[in-house]
C-alpha positions in Angstrom: 5.4 21.2 -2.5 9.2 21.1 -2.3 10.5 18.3 -0.1 13.4 19.4 2.0 15.9 16.7 3.0 18.1 16.6 6.0 21.3 14.7 6.9 23.0 13.8 10.1 26.5 15.1 10.7 28.7 13.2 13.1 32.2 11.7 13.5 33.1 8.7 11.5 34.1 6.3 14.3 35.0 3.6 11.8 37.9 5.6 10.4 41.0 4.1 12.1 43.4 6.6 10.6 42.2 9.3 13.0 43.5 10.1 16.5 41.7 9.1 19.7 39.9 11.9 21.6 40.0 11.8 25.4 36.8 13.5 26.3 36.1 16.3 28.7 38.6 19.0 29.9 38.7 20.3 33.4 35.6 22.4 33.0 33.7 21.2 29.9 31.7 18.6 31.9 30.0 21.4 33.7 28.0 22.3 30.6 25.4 20.4 28.6 26.8 20.6 25.0 24.2 18.7 23.1 20.9 20.1 24.4 20.7 23.0 22.1 20.4 25.6 24.8 22.5 28.7 25.3 25.1 28.7 28.2 24.5 31.1 31.0 28.2 31.7 31.6 31.1 32.0 29.1 33.3 28.9 28.6 37.1 29.5 29.2 39.8 28.4 26.8 40.4 24.8 27.8 42.9 22.0 27.0 41.7 18.8 25.5 43.8 15.7 24.8 44.2 13.4 21.8 46.5 10.4 21.2 47.7 8.2 18.4 45.3 5.3 17.8 47.2 2.1 18.3 45.9 -0.3 15.5 48.4 -3.1 15.5 48.2 -6.2 13.3 50.7 -4.5 10.8 48.4 -1.6 10.1 49.6 2.0 10.4 48.6 3.8 13.6 45.8 6.4 13.4 47.6 9.8 13.6 45.4 12.2 11.6 43.3 15.0 13.2 39.6 15.0 12.5 37.6 18.0 11.5 34.9 17.0 14.0 35.3 15.2 17.3 31.6 14.4 18.0 31.8 13.7 21.7 29.6 14.9 24.6 31.6 18.1 24.0 31.8 18.5 20.2 35.0 20.0 18.8 35.2 21.4 15.3 38.1 22.6 13.2 38.2 26.2 12.1 38.0 24.9 8.5 34.8 23.1 9.1 33.3 26.0 11.1 34.3 28.4 8.2 32.5 26.1 5.7 29.3 26.0 7.9 29.4 29.8 8.3 29.7 30.1 4.6 26.2 28.7 4.2 24.9 31.3 6.6 24.7 29.2 9.7 24.6 31.5 12.6 23.3 29.4 15.5 26.7 27.9 16.5 28.4 29.4 19.5 32.2 28.7 19.4 34.6 28.5 22.3 38.3 28.3 21.1 40.2 25.4 22.7 43.7 24.0 22.8 44.2 20.4 21.7 47.4 18.6 23.0 48.7 15.3 21.8 49.5 13.2 24.9 52.4 11.5 23.3 54.2 14.1 21.3 52.9 17.3 23.1 52.1 18.8 19.8 49.5 21.6 20.1 46.6 22.6 17.8 45.0 26.0 18.2 42.6 25.8 15.3 39.6 24.1 17.0 36.6 25.2 19.0 34.2 23.6 21.3 30.8 24.2 19.8 27.3 24.6 21.1 24.7 24.4 18.4 21.7 26.5 19.5 18.3 25.1 18.5 16.6 21.9 19.5 13.6 21.3 17.3 10.7 18.8 17.8 10.7 17.8 14.2 10.8 14.0 14.4 8.0 12.4 12.3 7.1 9.8 14.9 4.7 7.9 12.5 7.3 7.4 9.8 10.4 7.1 11.8 11.4 3.4 12.4 12.6 2.3 15.9 13.0 -0.8 18.0 13.4 -1.3 21.7 15.9 -3.6 23.2 15.2 -5.5 26.4 16.0 -3.4 29.5 16.6 -0.2 27.5 14.4 2.8 28.0 15.4 4.7 24.9 14.5 3.4 21.4 17.1 2.4 18.8 16.6 4.4 15.6 16.6 2.4 12.4 15.4 5.3 10.1 14.6 8.9 10.9 12.1 11.0 9.1 12.1 14.7 9.6 8.9 16.8 9.4 10.4 19.7 7.6 7.2 21.8 8.1 8.1 22.0 11.8 11.6 23.5 11.1 12.0 27.2 11.2 14.7 28.8 9.0 17.5 26.7 10.6 20.1 25.0 8.5 21.7 23.2 11.4 20.0 22.0 14.7 19.5 19.2 17.0 16.3 17.1 17.4 14.3 17.5 20.6 13.5 13.8 20.5 15.6 11.4 18.4 19.3 10.8 17.8 21.8 13.2 19.3 23.7 13.9 16.1 23.6 17.3 14.4 21.0 17.7 11.7 22.0 19.8 8.6 20.3 20.8 5.4 21.0 18.4 2.4 22.7 21.1 0.3 25.2 21.7 3.1 25.8 18.0 3.5 26.5 17.5 -0.2 28.9 20.4 -0.2 30.8 19.0 2.8 31.1 15.7 1.0 33.1 17.3 -1.8 35.5 19.3 0.4 37.7 16.5 1.7 37.1 16.9 5.4 38.7 14.4 7.7 36.6 12.0 9.8 33.1 13.3 8.9 30.2 10.9 8.6 27.2 12.4 6.6 24.1 10.3 6.4 20.6 11.1 5.0 18.3 10.9 8.0 16.2 8.3 6.4 19.2 6.1 5.8 20.3 6.5 9.5 20.6 3.2 11.4 21.8 3.6 15.0 23.0 0.0 15.1 25.6 0.8 12.4 27.0 4.1 13.8 
């Protein structure tokens, strides 16, 4: 039996060289972007804002654009989307957006808000390691094991239960690691520790 491995794809929040993302646009909060369900209505072209990250202490400010802003409304660069499509991923619905720098008013037109269709109940609850903090209803995930037998022919999806990050096939993750994308964090699911993200 061939064991299929999966990785999480998210934004590297520890990378201080990147710009700050300022969350929802005027209409994006009306949609649930990380549930894996198709939207009933089209999403209009919206403006999102970024700004230079003020580091201080003699360090240069963070002024680079990421290829993935993994917020409650995920934004991906055209370059990252092209790479994912190159693997045959077809379950990503893209909505072109405009990103504006609050300080310089510079504009980027090469990003889309993305809705990844597919939410799979593939968490191996016996092998996945979690802990519960006092007064918290949701568990903290210390290691995530995917039951690959429950996954249909999807190379990219979200978990029905478990961390909210995108799950991608290992061969895609390894390819992305070698393509010099900005601000991506790629983690094998079994090495995932929510306390360190």
